[in-house]
C-alpha positions, 0 to 999 in steps of 0.5 A: 813928311819924311821919306818913309811916310811919303813912300807909305802914302804912295803905296796906300794910294797905289793900292787903292787905285788898283782896287778901284780898277780891279773892281771894275774890269769890264764895267764902268766906274761910277762918277764918284769912283771916277772922281776918287780915281782922279783925286788919287792921281793928283795925290800921287803926283803931289807925293812923288813931287815932294819925294823928288824935292826931298831927294834933290835937296839932299843931293844939293846938301840942303835940308830935305825937311824944307821941301814943301808940298806944292799945290795940285795946280802946279804939280799937274802942269808939269806934264804939259 
């Protein structure tokens, strides 16, 4: 996915995240909504990771299109 597409997808995910959060101010999310919010966060991490890979490849004079989406288990463990 090209940078523009990644940024668009990130915006969509953030908008959905905010809609979920705003819809439940003062009330708990359902189990389904909690699961969706968790999935949104994973998808956001994967998109940001891919965008950073593309930027790094470009800065190193490499083809950004060779960057690959990493598995969620890899991306989610960066924080630890």
